C-alpha angles and dihedrals in degrees: 000000000000116000128228108242094193089062098043099049133043115249127233129182117274103170131015120200113191130185095332117182126174136178132192125210124016121040125231097058096295099103127099110293107225101164124034124188096327118183126180141144124214115206132197120265097027140103112221124193127208103207125185148105127282110287094036093109097242095137091042090056091047091052090047091056089047090054093243091115130035111218118231091232139010132035141271113204130186116213115224116238127239088275090056094247120135116240118261127218137216128182136212114202131212094235098051092241094211124157105245094207092057127077123239090263093048092048091051092047094055097091092046091049089053088053089052093241110171115262097247094049090043092056093046094051094043093051090049091052092048090051091047095056093046104257099112107147095033097079093116097040121110122231092253088063093056133081120240092261092050091049090053089051088056089053090051092049090050090052098048098040091077090058097239123192092216127035114204117199122189108201089311096178102039095093092054131085116258098260095044091048091051093050094048092044091053093047091050092050091050092051091048097044092047091050094238095134121074091232130120098194142006126213113191130186114213142154092198110100096197090050090053093050092044096052111024138083090197131020124203110201112209125207117216138248096039109021116238133159100259097174141001116212125191113213105213097181122119121242132278092049126208117219089208094054108116090227090053092049092046092054092047090051091048092055092048089051092050092050098044090048087069095045128138091036110246093220141358134199101248094009114060112201101218144135124294120011090340088086107117111221138191119228099240111174114247092230089058090051091049091047092052092049090050092048094052092044093051124102094263092065103013095208101320129070137166113245089234092056091047091051090051096044096046097032091235129152124215094264088060102035102042098057090049093050092045092051092051089050092048091055092043094244090121144007125229106217117173107307094339135092112208124186117233120224087264090054092050091048089052091050094061098035124109122244097273093044091050090052091052093046092048092047092053092048092047095050092044101047108023110068095193091058089050090049095051092047093048092051091049092048092050098049119085090221092047088221135110133176115250088224089070092061093040090056091050091052091049088062086069106028145017120285091253094053090043091054092047092048094049090046090054094051091043092056093045094044093052091049090049090046093229091128141353129235130209109205095193092054092033087226139135121220140179096241100177094290092186 
């Protein structure tokens, strides 16, 4: 059985992050704020997860710790070890980041070559790392000959071969299929728990709640736009962890409840969540909304499902599931209560309706609860031509939010409005029209 390093050894600080703020875009403090007053301490002998939705600044913080980005404000300090040496850092990327013209061995040797390690020692250490992560026999293969999971193992070998103090991992399993990700995740935990890697701490970015609970000793939950540490959760479960353990499920449900309690976001930097057309929206496809309603209405859930169970059943991560659930809540098809999504009577009526009935139900909900849809339809009704340029509405939105959020919000209402047949849209002319919506 794997051991829990955080319980066997005392912890000491490795990295201190204090009051970090960072903006992208315009200089002079007017760009998009992605990190706001972030504080955290990474200790030895622990795996820490940064959990949050897209836009919460997790990857920006990871890159700041790696030294790839310099924050606008605050400090990131590395604590010298007992031998007086400063901690070193390696990073594993989501997209493998291998050089296709180099073999596995050559890719793994790159970091050592940059450190000017002699060729013989470089080869010996690289071969040992390749063997450790389970790719012995593939030293002379090229990345194109490897599966996604094998390529990510090469990335892991390249990271650990330089003997880093801190291993940074940026959604390392998100580009893999479910079974491959599970295998690689388990192998990594075994190597860590058995002390086979020369690493003192792991910091992993994820938007998969179960992955965070499965792997981490501590989880930092980030709010979005801008990114802040909204909660710190200690995972007091022994390794290896069982997804079916009631304590495991309870912690997953608790994290879902914490995250849905803040959704929709009350405000965003660059996208103010306010009344009227100032409501920032996510362009969730209508077929995805219909599919989620049908899933919750089905016999398995009978109208009410935990978000964790939905994520498992539909193989969705929080960046996919949360916007869908929030949109259903916005249109009163469902309620988000704690960690559960419950269909309203309107949602259950939609689930059993035929195609024409669904269109009518959706149209009524859209016009009742989405002010921008009401606004576009009213303008079209009032004009003799029953047409209006989309640029007009985009400009109005940009009075309240950034151009990117304005474009996303208008795209959402355009998709929903066309499905509901309350207006038509000509992409070539970038124009709305009242094309006999009845």
